[in-house]
C-alpha positions as CSV (number, residue, x, y, z in Angstrom):
1,M,-38.7,35.5,-10.1
2,A,-37.3,32.2,-10.9
3,F,-33.4,31.1,-9.1
4,L,-31.5,28.6,-10.7
5,A,-28.7,27.2,-8.7
6,G,-26.6,24.4,-9.4
7,P,-23.0,23.5,-9.7
8,R,-20.0,24.9,-11.3
9,Q,-20.2,24.4,-15.0
10,V,-23.0,22.5,-15.2
11,G,-24.6,25.0,-17.9
12,K,-26.3,27.7,-15.8
13,T,-24.8,30.8,-17.9
14,E,-25.7,28.8,-21.2
15,A,-29.3,28.3,-19.9
16,A,-29.7,32.1,-19.3
17,R,-28.0,33.4,-22.4
18,R,-30.6,30.8,-24.7
19,L,-33.6,32.5,-22.1
20,A,-32.9,35.9,-21.8
21,D,-33.9,38.8,-23.9
22,V,-31.3,41.1,-21.8
23,Y,-28.3,39.0,-19.9
24,L,-26.1,40.9,-17.4
25,N,-23.4,38.7,-15.8
26,F,-21.6,40.1,-12.8
27,D,-18.1,38.7,-13.5
28,N,-18.4,41.2,-16.3
29,L,-16.7,44.6,-15.8
30,D,-19.1,46.6,-17.8
31,D,-22.4,44.7,-16.5
32,R,-21.1,44.7,-13.5
33,A,-21.1,48.4,-12.9
34,V,-24.8,48.6,-14.1
35,I,-25.9,46.4,-11.4
36,L,-24.2,48.3,-8.8
37,K,-26.2,51.4,-10.1
38,G,-28.9,49.5,-8.7
39,P,-32.7,48.6,-9.8
40,S,-33.2,52.4,-11.5
41,A,-30.1,51.2,-14.0
42,L,-30.9,47.7,-14.7
43,A,-34.3,49.0,-15.8
44,L,-32.8,51.4,-17.9
45,R,-30.5,48.5,-19.8
46,A,-33.8,46.1,-20.0
47,E,-35.8,48.9,-21.9
48,L,-38.5,48.4,-19.7
49,D,-40.3,51.7,-20.8
50,R,-41.0,50.2,-24.2
51,P,-44.0,48.5,-24.5
52,R,-43.6,44.7,-25.9
53,E,-45.8,42.1,-27.2
54,R,-44.4,39.5,-24.3
55,L,-42.9,40.3,-21.2
56,P,-38.9,40.9,-21.5
57,I,-36.7,38.1,-19.3
58,L,-33.9,39.8,-17.5
59,A,-31.2,37.3,-16.9
60,L,-28.9,38.2,-13.9
61,D,-25.8,35.5,-13.7
62,E,-23.2,34.7,-10.8
63,I,-25.7,37.6,-9.1
64,H,-24.8,35.9,-5.7
65,K,-21.5,37.1,-5.9
66,F,-22.7,40.7,-5.2
67,Q,-23.0,41.4,-1.5
68,K,-25.8,43.0,-1.7
69,W,-27.6,40.4,-4.1
70,K,-31.0,40.1,-2.2
71,T,-31.2,43.9,-1.2
72,L,-31.2,44.4,-4.7
73,L,-33.3,41.8,-6.3
74,K,-36.2,42.6,-3.7
75,G,-35.6,46.7,-4.6
76,F,-36.2,45.5,-8.3
77,F,-38.9,43.3,-8.4
78,D,-41.4,45.4,-6.0
79,V,-40.8,48.3,-8.2
80,H,-40.7,46.5,-12.0
81,G,-42.0,42.9,-11.2
82,A,-44.5,43.8,-12.9
83,R,-42.9,44.7,-16.4
84,C,-40.4,41.7,-17.0
85,R,-39.2,37.9,-15.8
86,I,-36.4,38.1,-13.8
87,L,-33.6,35.1,-14.0
88,A,-31.2,34.8,-11.4
89,T,-28.0,32.1,-11.3
90,G,-25.6,31.1,-9.1
91,S,-23.4,28.5,-8.6
92,A,-23.1,28.2,-4.7
93,R,-26.8,27.6,-3.4
94,M,-29.2,30.4,-4.1
95,D,-31.1,28.9,-1.0
96,I,-28.7,29.2,1.8
97,F,-29.6,32.7,3.0
98,R,-33.2,31.2,4.1
99,K,-31.4,30.0,7.3
100,G,-31.3,33.3,8.4
101,G,-34.8,34.4,7.3
102,D,-35.9,34.8,3.8
103,S,-36.2,38.6,2.7
104,L,-37.3,37.0,-0.8
105,L,-40.2,35.1,0.4
106,G,-42.9,35.0,-2.1
107,R,-41.2,36.6,-4.3
108,Y,-39.2,33.9,-6.3
109,F,-39.2,30.0,-7.2
110,L,-36.3,28.1,-6.9
111,Y,-35.1,25.7,-9.8
112,R,-31.7,23.1,-9.4
113,Q,-30.1,22.4,-12.5
114,H,-28.2,19.0,-13.2
115,P,-25.8,17.3,-15.0
116,F,-27.0,15.3,-18.0
117,S,-28.8,12.5,-17.3
118,V,-30.6,9.2,-19.0
119,G,-33.7,10.8,-18.6
120,E,-32.6,14.4,-20.2
121,I,-30.8,12.5,-23.1
122,L,-33.9,10.8,-24.2
123,R,-36.7,13.7,-23.2
124,P,-35.3,17.3,-23.5
125,E,-38.3,18.4,-22.0
126,P,-39.3,18.6,-18.1
127,P,-41.9,16.6,-17.4
128,A,-45.7,16.2,-16.9
129,T,-45.3,13.4,-14.2
130,P,-42.9,12.1,-12.0
131,L,-42.4,8.6,-14.1
132,C,-42.3,8.1,-17.9
133,E,-42.4,5.4,-20.4
134,S,-39.0,3.2,-20.7
135,M,-37.0,3.7,-23.7
136,A,-33.6,2.5,-24.8
137,I,-30.7,4.9,-25.0
138,D,-28.4,4.5,-27.5
139,G,-25.3,2.5,-26.3
140,D,-22.7,5.2,-27.3
141,A,-24.8,7.9,-25.5
142,W,-25.0,5.6,-22.3
143,E,-21.4,4.6,-22.5
144,T,-20.0,8.6,-23.4
145,L,-22.4,9.3,-20.0
146,W,-20.8,6.9,-17.8
147,R,-17.0,7.1,-19.2
148,F,-17.2,11.1,-19.1
149,G,-19.9,12.2,-17.1
150,G,-23.0,14.6,-17.3
151,F,-21.1,17.8,-17.2
152,P,-21.9,19.5,-20.5
153,E,-18.4,20.2,-21.6
154,P,-16.2,16.8,-21.2
155,M,-19.3,14.6,-22.1
156,V,-19.4,16.8,-25.7
157,R,-15.3,16.7,-25.8
158,Q,-15.5,13.0,-25.1
159,S,-11.5,13.4,-24.5
160,A,-9.8,11.4,-21.5
161,A,-6.9,14.2,-21.6
162,F,-9.3,16.9,-21.5
163,L,-11.2,15.1,-19.2
164,K,-8.6,15.0,-16.5
165,K,-7.7,18.5,-17.1
166,W,-11.1,19.7,-16.7
167,Q,-11.9,18.0,-13.1
168,A,-8.2,19.3,-11.6
169,Q,-9.1,22.6,-12.6
170,R,-13.0,22.5,-11.9
171,M,-12.0,20.8,-8.4
172,D,-9.4,23.4,-7.8
173,L,-11.8,26.5,-8.6
174,L,-14.2,24.7,-5.7
175,L,-11.9,24.3,-2.9
176,R,-9.9,27.4,-3.5
177,E,-12.2,30.5,-4.9
178,D,-15.5,29.5,-4.3
179,V,-14.4,28.8,-0.6
180,R,-12.6,31.7,-0.4
181,D,-15.2,34.0,-1.8
182,L,-18.5,32.9,-0.9
183,T,-17.7,31.6,3.0
184,R,-15.8,33.4,5.6
185,V,-13.9,30.1,7.0
186,Q,-10.1,31.0,6.9
187,E,-8.9,27.0,7.2
188,L,-8.9,26.9,3.2
189,R,-6.0,24.5,3.5
190,G,-7.7,22.1,5.7
191,I,-11.3,21.9,3.3
192,E,-9.2,21.4,0.6
193,T,-7.6,18.1,2.2
194,L,-10.9,17.1,3.6
195,G,-12.3,17.5,0.1
196,H,-9.9,15.7,-1.6
197,L,-10.2,13.2,0.8
198,L,-14.1,12.4,0.1
199,A,-13.2,12.1,-3.3
200,A,-12.2,8.8,-2.9
201,R,-15.0,8.3,-0.8
202,S,-18.3,8.4,-2.8
203,G,-20.6,6.0,-1.6
204,G,-19.2,5.4,1.6
205,Q,-20.5,6.9,4.9
206,L,-19.3,10.0,6.9
207,V,-17.8,8.9,10.0
208,F,-17.1,12.2,11.5
209,S,-14.7,11.1,14.0
210,N,-12.5,9.3,11.6
211,L,-12.3,12.0,9.3
212,A,-11.4,14.6,12.5
213,R,-8.7,12.3,13.4
214,E,-7.2,11.8,9.7
215,I,-7.4,15.6,9.1
216,S,-6.7,16.7,12.6
217,A,-9.5,18.7,13.1
218,S,-12.7,18.5,15.4
219,V,-15.8,17.1,14.6
220,D,-17.9,20.2,15.0
221,T,-15.5,21.4,12.4
222,V,-15.2,18.4,10.0
223,R,-18.9,18.9,9.8
224,R,-19.1,22.4,9.0
225,W,-16.5,21.7,6.7
226,V,-18.9,19.2,5.2
227,A,-21.7,21.1,5.3
228,I,-19.8,23.6,2.9
229,L,-18.3,20.8,0.6
230,S,-22.3,20.5,0.1
231,E,-23.5,24.2,-0.4
232,L,-20.6,24.2,-2.9
233,Y,-22.2,20.9,-4.8
234,V,-18.7,19.3,-5.0
235,G,-21.1,16.4,-3.1
236,Y,-23.9,15.9,-1.2
237,E,-24.6,13.9,1.8
238,L,-27.5,11.2,2.1
239,R,-29.3,10.6,5.5
240,P,-30.8,7.6,6.5
241,W,-34.9,7.7,6.3
242,F,-36.5,7.0,9.7
243,K,-40.2,8.0,10.7
244,N,-38.9,9.3,13.3
245,V,-36.9,12.5,11.9
246,A,-34.8,13.3,15.0
247,K,-33.1,9.6,14.5
248,S,-32.2,10.2,11.1
249,L,-30.1,13.6,12.1
250,R,-28.4,10.8,15.1
251,K,-27.2,8.7,12.0
252,E,-24.4,8.9,9.8
253,P,-25.0,10.4,6.2
254,K,-23.5,8.7,3.5
255,W,-21.5,10.9,0.7
256,Y,-21.6,11.5,-2.6
257,L,-19.4,13.3,-5.2
258,R,-21.6,15.2,-8.2
259,D,-19.4,14.2,-10.7
260,W,-19.3,10.5,-11.2
261,S,-16.4,10.2,-14.2
262,A,-13.8,11.2,-11.3
263,I,-14.3,7.9,-9.6
264,A,-12.0,4.7,-10.2
265,D,-13.6,2.3,-8.7
266,P,-16.7,0.7,-10.8
267,G,-19.0,-0.5,-8.2
268,A,-18.3,2.9,-6.4
269,R,-19.2,4.9,-9.6
270,A,-22.0,2.4,-10.3
271,E,-23.9,3.8,-7.1
272,T,-22.6,7.2,-7.3
273,F,-23.8,7.4,-11.0
274,A,-27.2,6.1,-9.7
275,A,-27.7,8.8,-6.9
276,C,-26.7,11.6,-8.9
277,H,-29.8,10.4,-11.2
278,L,-31.9,9.9,-7.9
279,L,-31.2,12.8,-6.9
280,K,-32.1,15.0,-10.0
281,A,-35.4,13.1,-10.1
282,V,-36.2,14.3,-7.1
283,E,-35.1,17.6,-6.8
284,T,-36.5,18.6,-10.5
285,W,-39.9,16.7,-9.5
286,T,-40.0,18.7,-5.9
287,D,-39.2,21.9,-8.2
288,L,-41.5,21.4,-11.2
289,G,-44.4,21.0,-8.2
290,L,-44.9,17.7,-8.8
291,G,-44.9,16.4,-5.1
292,R,-42.7,16.5,-2.4
293,F,-39.6,14.1,-2.5
294,E,-36.5,13.4,-1.0
295,L,-33.9,10.8,-1.8
296,R,-32.5,8.6,1.6
297,Y,-31.3,5.1,2.0
298,L,-32.4,2.7,4.5
299,R,-30.3,0.6,7.1
300,D,-31.1,-1.0,10.2
301,K,-29.0,-1.7,13.5
302,L,-28.7,-5.4,11.9
303,Q,-26.5,-3.7,8.7
304,R,-29.2,-4.7,6.9
305,E,-28.9,-1.9,4.3
306,V,-30.9,-0.8,0.4
307,D,-28.7,1.9,-1.2
308,F,-31.8,4.3,-1.7
309,A,-35.1,5.3,-0.5
310,I,-36.8,7.8,-2.5
311,I,-39.8,9.7,-0.1
312,R,-42.7,10.8,-1.3
313,D,-45.4,13.1,0.5
314,G,-43.5,11.5,3.4
315,E,-43.7,8.1,2.5
316,P,-41.5,5.8,1.0
317,W,-42.3,4.8,-2.5
318,I,-39.2,3.7,-4.1
319,L,-36.5,1.5,-3.0
320,I,-33.6,0.7,-5.0
321,E,-30.1,-1.5,-4.8
322,V,-27.4,-1.1,-7.0
323,K,-25.6,-3.9,-8.8
324,T,-22.9,-3.7,-11.3
325,S,-23.5,-7.5,-12.1
326,R,-26.4,-9.6,-12.0
327,E,-26.8,-11.5,-8.4
328,T,-29.4,-13.0,-6.3
329,L,-32.0,-10.8,-5.7
330,S,-31.3,-8.3,-2.5
331,R,-33.2,-10.1,0.5
332,D,-32.8,-6.4,2.5
333,L,-35.3,-5.3,-0.6
334,F,-37.7,-7.8,0.8
335,H,-37.5,-6.7,4.0
336,F,-37.6,-3.2,3.8
337,Q,-40.8,-3.1,1.6
338,K,-42.4,-4.8,4.0
339,Q,-41.5,-2.4,6.8
340,T,-41.6,0.7,5.0
341,G,-44.8,-0.4,3.0
342,A,-42.7,1.3,-0.4
343,K,-44.8,0.4,-3.5
344,H,-41.6,-0.5,-5.8
345,A,-38.5,-2.2,-5.2
346,F,-36.0,-2.6,-7.4
347,Q,-32.2,-4.2,-8.0
348,A,-31.0,-2.2,-10.5
349,V,-27.9,-3.7,-12.3
350,L,-25.5,-1.9,-14.3
351,D,-24.3,-4.2,-17.0
352,L,-27.8,-5.6,-17.8
353,P,-29.2,-4.3,-21.9
354,H,-31.8,-2.5,-22.3
355,E,-35.3,-3.9,-21.9
356,S,-38.6,-3.0,-23.2
357,I,-40.6,-2.9,-19.8
358,N,-42.5,-0.9,-17.5
359,C,-40.5,-1.2,-14.2
360,F,-43.4,0.5,-12.1
361,A,-45.7,-2.3,-13.4
362,H,-44.2,-4.7,-10.5
363,T,-44.6,-4.3,-6.7
364,T,-42.3,-6.6,-5.6
365,P,-39.1,-6.6,-5.6
366,V,-37.7,-7.8,-9.0
367,I,-34.1,-7.4,-11.0
368,V,-33.9,-4.7,-13.9
369,P,-31.5,-3.2,-16.3
370,L,-30.4,0.0,-14.4
371,R,-30.4,1.8,-17.8
372,T,-34.3,1.4,-18.2
373,L,-35.1,2.4,-14.5
374,L,-33.3,6.2,-15.0
375,S,-34.5,6.2,-18.4
376,Q,-38.4,6.1,-16.9
377,M,-36.9,8.7,-14.6
378,V,-35.8,12.5,-15.4
């Protein structure tokens, strides 16, 4: 089976419809009636007793909303899995349940869908290798991605008025409906307050004690609420990297929104824009089996910092510092490249035009256009 997870309105339903021979959505009452009848009813609906040239694809959309979805999928797969391919999608993270034991272990692969990126606009097909040749993205496409974000509907409509309405509606659904439906948390107002508070702090460090004072909650409660917002794809925590993993768990993470178009400050938007692209790259490379990749940041006790570090198979590989305009090359890049042994170190600048260069031909810190660097990734 393939599990497709990702933020609300990122295009999972459209992808499932296009791929599937038989499509069922748990939000549709007629489809729900079939799903609730169990594996035999699903097999009948998919006509699995009919010979075909290839295995049909059965898509079960929003299946995570069914309380016993894991049992349903396990039973169906064990009996009928040899006669079809199964695609299950959900807005919330469909791998959360592994924390309590994975009854589906060995029966599925997880794929995470992200908003559009520079790399996907240039190359819609999934990559065979992590890094690609640099390509120039059309200026209008770059501006659209920057202004309207990578979520399909506002990106296609390119309307500022629609974007504001869409953002408000999406945030309301995330902070009310999804929290209510997908968790047992009763303090909806507190999570909603925290969500709006974090929306204005993308790229900043999460100091849980300060957040706890601001919303009158305990530190442990705030940590739990932040984890819920991450699981619902409102944003994500970026943790520092240390050779000693335990140390990273004791340091404060940074917070980034999933939708950079909602950020007014140009510096915070540029950093979030880059963060979302880099997270998509490391998760896609991992999901495609190209290696084990993580996105972290670097900071030491002397307050030296690099915005992003891509970790490949447990070792630092690429360091990236993001700037809105050209500045002197950061000394921190030199320091951390020497300390970590990372092969590449870039100061990626937002307002530099595309250059037809291979950023990864350099193994010492260099200044590169952000759009060129991102064109070489997913």
